C-alpha positions in Angstrom: 0.0 0.1 0.0 1.1 3.6 -0.8 -0.8 5.9 1.6 -0.1 9.4 0.4 -1.8 12.7 1.1 -2.9 14.8 -2.0 -3.6 18.3 -2.1 -6.2 19.2 -4.9 -6.9 22.4 -6.7 -10.2 22.6 -4.7 -8.1 23.0 -1.4 -9.2 19.5 -0.2 -6.8 17.4 1.5 -7.5 13.6 0.4 -5.7 10.7 1.9 -5.7 7.5 0.0 -3.7 4.6 -1.3 -2.5 6.4 -4.5 -1.2 4.8 -7.6 -0.3 6.5 -10.9 -2.1 6.1 -14.0 0.4 5.7 -16.9 -0.2 6.0 -20.6 2.6 6.1 -23.2 5.2 6.3 -20.3 3.5 9.6 -19.0 1.5 10.1 -16.0 -2.0 11.0 -17.0 -3.7 10.7 -13.7 -4.0 9.0 -10.4 -6.1 6.1 -8.9 -7.2 6.8 -5.5 -8.2 3.7 -3.5 -10.4 4.2 -0.3 -10.0 8.2 -0.6 -11.0 10.1 2.6 -11.2 13.7 3.1 -9.0 15.0 5.7 -10.6 17.7 8.0 -9.1 19.5 10.8 -9.6 22.1 13.4 -7.6 23.6 16.4 -9.8 22.9 19.4 -10.4 26.0 21.9 -8.8 25.1 25.3 -8.1 27.5 28.1 -4.7 27.0 29.7 -2.8 28.6 32.4 0.4 28.2 30.5 1.3 28.6 27.0 2.8 25.5 25.8 4.5 24.7 22.4 2.7 21.6 21.8 -0.2 21.6 19.1 -3.5 20.1 19.5 -5.3 19.2 16.3 -8.7 17.4 16.0 -8.5 15.4 12.7 -11.7 13.9 11.2 -11.8 11.4 8.2 -14.8 11.0 6.1 -15.2 9.4 2.6 -14.0 11.7 -0.1 -17.2 11.1 -2.4 -20.0 10.5 0.3 -22.8 9.1 -1.9 -20.7 6.6 -3.9 -20.0 2.9 -3.5 -16.8 3.3 -5.4 -13.6 2.4 -3.6 -11.3 3.2 -6.5 -11.7 7.0 -8.0 -9.3 8.1 -11.0 -8.3 11.8 -10.7 -6.8 13.6 -13.6 -3.3 15.0 -12.9 -4.0 18.5 -13.6 -6.3 18.5 -10.5 -3.5 17.4 -8.3 -1.4 20.5 -6.6 1.0 18.1 -5.0 1.2 14.6 -3.4 3.1 14.1 -0.1 3.7 11.6 2.8 1.3 12.2 5.6 2.3 12.6 9.2 2.3 9.0 10.9 -0.3 9.8 13.3 -2.7 10.8 10.3 -1.7 7.4 8.4 -2.4 5.5 11.5 -5.8 6.9 11.8 -6.6 6.3 8.0 -5.1 2.7 8.2 -7.5 1.9 11.3 -10.5 3.5 9.5 -10.1 1.6 6.3 -9.5 -1.8 8.1 -12.5 -1.1 10.3 -14.5 -0.3 7.1 -13.4 -3.5 5.5 -14.7 -5.7 8.3 -18.0 -3.8 8.8 -20.2 -1.7 6.7 -20.4 1.2 9.2 -19.3 4.5 7.5 -19.7 7.0 10.4 -17.2 9.7 10.7 -14.2 9.2 13.1 -12.8 12.0 15.1 -9.4 11.8 17.1 -7.2 14.2 18.8 -3.6 14.7 17.7 -0.9 16.0 20.0 2.4 17.0 18.5 
C-alpha cells in the first residue's frame, strides 16, 4: 500500500492508497483507492500556561460520500501535490479503512492529535 496525502486544486486534503495511471510512459492521472477527506480544526482550550505543543482534531470522511466506488480516478491537472502524511494521520486512516473492510459502518471518526 502506498498511502499518500494529496492536495487538490479545490483545496481539499485527500488521503488514499494512491497509484499513478500511466499512458505511453507519461502520468495522465492517479487512482485513489479508499479516498478520505482529511478535515482538521484547532480545539479551543483554556490553559494557564502557553505550551509549545499543538493540539489538532482530525476527522476522516469518505471523499465522495454518496458513492459505492472505492477506486476513484483523478486527472493529474487536479493535483497540486502529493506528499507523505504524518504518521499519526496515516495510522488513523489505516485503522478506519481496516475497520470499514470488516464492517459496513461509514460513520465519521474523530481523534485528537498532540504533537
